[in-house]
C-alpha positions as CSV (number, residue, x, y, z in Angstrom):
1,M,-43.5,9.9,32.3
2,N,-43.0,6.4,33.5
3,Q,-39.7,4.2,34.2
4,D,-40.8,1.8,31.0
5,Q,-41.3,5.3,28.5
6,R,-37.9,7.1,29.8
7,L,-35.9,3.1,28.8
8,F,-37.4,3.3,25.5
9,D,-36.3,7.1,24.9
10,K,-32.9,6.6,25.9
11,L,-32.3,3.3,23.8
12,S,-33.8,4.8,21.2
13,R,-31.4,8.1,21.4
14,A,-28.2,6.2,21.4
15,S,-29.6,3.8,18.7
16,V,-29.9,6.6,16.8
17,H,-26.5,8.0,17.5
18,A,-24.7,4.4,17.8
19,P,-22.0,2.7,15.1
20,I,-23.3,-0.5,13.1
21,P,-21.3,-3.0,13.5
22,D,-19.8,-4.4,10.4
23,P,-21.3,-8.0,10.1
24,E,-19.1,-9.2,7.7
25,V,-17.3,-12.3,9.1
26,K,-13.4,-11.5,7.4
27,P,-12.1,-15.0,7.5
28,K,-8.2,-16.1,8.6
29,K,-5.7,-16.4,5.7
30,A,-5.2,-20.1,4.3
31,T,-2.1,-21.2,5.1
32,R,-1.2,-24.8,3.8
33,R,-0.6,-27.7,5.5
34,K,2.6,-29.3,5.9
35,M,3.2,-32.5,6.9
36,S,6.6,-33.9,8.3
37,A,8.1,-37.0,6.2
38,K,7.4,-38.9,10.1
39,Y,4.1,-37.8,10.5
40,K,3.2,-39.5,7.2
41,L,4.8,-42.7,8.0
42,T,3.8,-42.9,11.3
43,I,-0.1,-42.2,9.5
44,L,1.0,-44.9,6.7
45,E,1.0,-47.4,9.4
46,K,-1.3,-47.1,11.2
47,T,-3.8,-47.0,8.3
48,D,-1.8,-50.1,7.4
49,A,-3.2,-51.8,11.0
50,M,-6.4,-50.8,10.5
51,M,-9.5,-53.1,9.5
52,P,-11.8,-51.5,6.8
53,G,-14.5,-49.8,8.9
54,E,-11.7,-48.0,10.5
55,L,-10.4,-46.3,8.0
56,G,-13.1,-43.0,7.1
57,A,-13.0,-42.6,10.7
58,F,-9.4,-42.1,11.0
59,L,-9.1,-40.3,8.2
60,R,-11.8,-37.7,8.7
61,R,-10.1,-37.2,12.6
62,E,-6.7,-36.5,11.1
63,G,-8.3,-33.9,8.8
64,L,-7.2,-36.5,5.4
65,Y,-8.1,-37.6,2.6
66,S,-7.6,-40.9,1.0
67,S,-5.7,-39.6,-1.9
68,H,-3.4,-38.7,0.3
69,L,-2.5,-42.4,1.6
70,S,-2.5,-43.5,-1.9
71,T,0.0,-40.7,-3.2
72,W,2.3,-41.3,0.1
73,R,1.8,-45.2,-0.2
74,K,3.6,-44.7,-3.9
75,Q,6.0,-42.9,-2.8
76,R,6.7,-45.1,-0.1
77,A,7.3,-47.7,-2.5
78,A,8.9,-45.9,-4.8
79,G,11.5,-45.7,-2.2
80,Q,10.9,-41.9,-2.0
81,L,11.4,-41.1,1.5
82,A,12.5,-37.6,0.9
83,G,9.9,-37.1,-1.6
84,L,7.6,-37.2,1.7
85,E,8.7,-34.5,2.9
86,P,7.1,-30.8,2.2
87,K,8.5,-29.9,-0.8
88,T,9.3,-25.2,-0.6
89,R,7.1,-23.7,-3.1
90,G,7.7,-20.4,-5.1
91,A,10.7,-19.7,-7.3
92,K,13.8,-21.3,-6.9
93,P,16.5,-19.4,-5.0
94,K,19.3,-18.4,-7.8
95,P,22.7,-19.0,-7.6
96,P,24.9,-16.7,-6.1
97,E,27.0,-16.1,-9.8
98,A,23.3,-15.0,-11.7
99,R,23.6,-11.5,-9.5
100,R,26.9,-10.9,-11.0
101,V,26.3,-12.4,-14.4
102,K,23.8,-10.0,-14.4
103,E,25.8,-6.9,-13.5
104,L,28.5,-8.0,-15.7
105,E,25.7,-7.8,-18.9
106,A,24.9,-4.2,-17.8
107,E,28.3,-2.9,-17.7
108,N,29.2,-5.0,-21.1
109,A,25.8,-3.3,-22.5
110,R,26.9,0.2,-20.9
111,L,30.2,0.2,-22.8
112,Q,28.9,-0.5,-25.8
113,H,26.5,2.3,-26.0
114,R,30.1,3.9,-25.6
115,L,31.8,2.7,-28.1
116,E,29.2,3.3,-30.6
117,T,28.8,6.7,-29.3
118,A,32.9,7.4,-29.5
119,E,32.7,5.3,-33.4
120,L,30.3,7.9,-34.3
121,V,32.2,11.4,-32.9
122,I,35.6,9.6,-34.4
123,S,33.7,9.6,-38.2
124,V,31.8,12.9,-37.7
125,Q,35.7,14.6,-36.9
126,K,37.1,12.5,-40.0
127,K,34.3,14.2,-42.1
128,L,35.3,17.2,-40.8
129,C,38.4,17.3,-42.0
130,D,37.9,16.0,-45.5
131,F,35.8,18.8,-45.7
132,F,37.8,21.6,-43.8
133,G,40.9,19.9,-45.7
134,V,43.1,19.9,-42.4
135,D,44.7,16.8,-41.3
136,P,43.2,14.6,-38.5
137,M,46.8,13.0,-37.5
138,T,48.6,16.4,-37.5
139,G,45.6,19.0,-37.2
140,E,47.3,21.1,-40.2
141,R,45.8,22.5,-42.9
142,V,46.0,20.5,-46.6
143,G,46.3,21.8,-49.5
144,P,42.8,21.7,-51.8
145,K,41.6,18.8,-53.4
C-alpha cells in the first residue's frame, strides 16, 4: 500500500464515524432599534443642511428610511420633542391599587359564597324545625300543628 492509499483509507474511515455538522445558520433574535430624541434631532439638523443628492447616501450609511425623517419632522413641527423619544412597548404597568382591588374583590366573592351557604343551612334548619314541631329559638317541642 502506498502513502496515498493509506491516507484515503484513513479519511474514509474518519468521515464515516464523524458527525455531520448542521448546515443551518441560526440567526440572532432581532431587536428593535431605539433612537434617542437627541440622535433624531441631530439627524434632522444634518439632513436639513444637506443637498438633495447627498441625502440618499447619508440615509443608507445611517441605516434609516425617508419615512423616519418625515415622521420625525412632523413631530418636531408639532412641538413634540418628547414624542421623539422611543416609546416603551408592551403592556402598561398596572397601578398599585389594582392589586389591592383585585384581592378585595376575590375576598368579597368568597364571603358572598359563604353567606349563600349559611342562608341555605338556616332555611333547611327552619324547615326541619317546622317538620318535627320544634321551636327554632328555644329548641323545645311545640304542640302538633
